[in-house]
N, C-alpha and C positions, 0 to 999 in steps of 0.2 A: 567440571560443571557445564554442559551443552547447551546453547542458546538460539531455541525457533524463531525468529524476528516476520512478524504476519501482516499483512497488509490486509486491508480489510474489503473495501469496494473494488468488484473486478477482481478477487481473489476468494472470498468467503463468500458473498454477495453481492447481489448487485443493486444498487438504488438509478432508480431510474426518475432524472431528477434534468429539466429543461437548460441544460447549461448554456445554450442558446441565448435564452433570456438574459443569465447572468454575464455570460461573456461580452453584451452589448452594456448592460449598467457599468461591469467595470471599464471597460472603453471612455463609456460617458463620466465616467469619476473619474481617473486618470489625465481625460484629455486625449486619446490615441497611443499613451505611450504601451501602457501592456496592452494585451490583445486573447489572454487565458486566465483564465482562474488561476493555476499554480504559478504561474509567470509574475501574477498583480502580488499574490500570499509572499514569493521571496521577495519582491522588490519595495511592498510595505507592509510588509508583519508589522506588528505592536504600534501602528498608526491609529492614530482618529479613522480614514479612512478604511483602514482594515476591517475594523472593529464595526463601521457599520457594514459594509459586505457580507462580512462573518455571522454579522447576526440575521439578515436576511437568505443566507446562505442555509445557516441551519434551522430556520422556520422550512426552509423547503425539503430538509436533508431530514427530517424529522418526521415529515409527511412520510415522504419514499420511505423508510423505515415500516412505516404499517404495511405495506404491501413488495415489501424489499423482494427480491429471486434469490432463494437459498442454491448454489453453487454445490456440486459435486458430494450430495450428503456432509456441507463444512461443520456440524456438528460433531461427526464421528471422527471427522480428521483432527478437530481439535486435539479430543480425549485420544487420540492412540497418537499424537504428539507429545500431548501432558506426560504421555506415559516414559518418554525417548528424551524431553528436554523440557529446562524453564520456557516459557510463551513471551515471549512482548509484543502484543498489537501496535502497528504504526500505520498511523491514517491520514492522511489531509483533510477527513470529515474531522465534526466537533466532536466535543468528549460527548456530551450529552446525545447524538447521537450513535456514536460509537456506543457508549455504555450500552444504549437500548436495543443496535444490533445484536449484541453478544447478550443479552440479556434477553432477544429475542430467540436466538438459537439455541439456546439454555446451557450457556457454558463462559456467562461472565464470572462466575466466582472459577472458572480452569485456570483463565489466562492470570500472568504472573504480573502484567504490565502494558499499558494502555500510552502512548504516546501520540499527541496528536497536532490538529493545526496548531494551538492554541500554545505549545508548548514551543514547537521550532515551524523555523520558515520552511527548510526544503525536508526532502527524505536523507537526503545527504545527513544533516544537523539528527533527525531523528534513530536512523541507525548509529552515529556516532554517543547520543545519547542511551539509547538500549546498552550499548555495549559500556557505555562505563558505573550504571546501572547495576549491568551481572560480572562484569568483568569472563567472561567465559572463557574455558576453556576451548574449544570449539563453538563457531555459530553460521548459522545460513539464512539467508531473506529467502521466502517466497511471495514472491507477489507478480503483477502482472505486465510489468510496462518495462520500454528498452533501460527509461529514465531511472527506477527502483533495480537495473542489472546496476551502470555506472556506479549510482548511489553504493550499494553495496563491494563492489571491484572499488573505491576508493576509499573503504572502511576495510578492507581486508577481511570481508566478508561472502562466505560463496552463495552465487545469486544461485536462484530456483523461478525459471521462469515460465507461468503457466499460460499458454495459447491457445484458448480454445477454439478460434475461429479466426481465419487469416484471412484478412484485406487486401491487403495489400505490402509483400515483403521486401518491396525496391519500391521503395517513395518517391525515387525521383532517379537521372541514370547512374550509373557508378556507384550505389548504393545497396546495401543487403542487410535487412537486418539480423537475421539470422547468422548472417557471417559475420558480424561483430558484434552480437550476441557469445559467437564461439570463440572470438578472437579474447576475449575475458573471460574465458572458463566458466561463463554461465551455462547451467544445465537448461535445457526448452523442455519442459512435459505437457502434457494435453490435462492434464487432471490433480486433482491433488492427489488423489489412492496414487498415482506414478509419482508424485512429490514427494511422498511418502515411500517408496521403493526407494527412491534413487538417495534419501537422505540416510534408509538404513544403508545400503552402500558408500555411500562416500565416508559413513561413520565407523563403519567394520575394516578401514582399510589401517 
């Protein structure tokens, strides 16, 4: 059995959320010990302050789903992918927001599992949970962040990273994002359609 682990926001859809206001709230609550949403979730997951932020962000996510941007004909991508493998959605969005987004895409009944921030504190843990659920012979991750690629690599899953627009390949001197991805064997694609072709190629070997 093959498994495709797929990210939601930034990969299938784009949710327009005011992350600056979220980060401001996070910094106030954590007294400056964390500055980003993912950093906050990783550090405070399961605590009372986590659930406070979770609830506030969930409301923003649900509103964002109403006007979400669908990327690269994502519904067709999911249906083609389903003909090739089981599908697990992994997302740092809330479960309610994820399910609503999948319903709006018309693929809620197509995916086999949904793993959200209520279930795990990091993408590393989410991928590990998906692998434990399905025990696949082969698995790929389709996502959009460098961190996703390293989380897949740590779990011995082939990462396919969708890069639709490049703002800064070299965030600082001596570093290169594409080089880092290449070193760990990640495939870099520019669309979901290209991701399907890559999956066909690597699974035909």
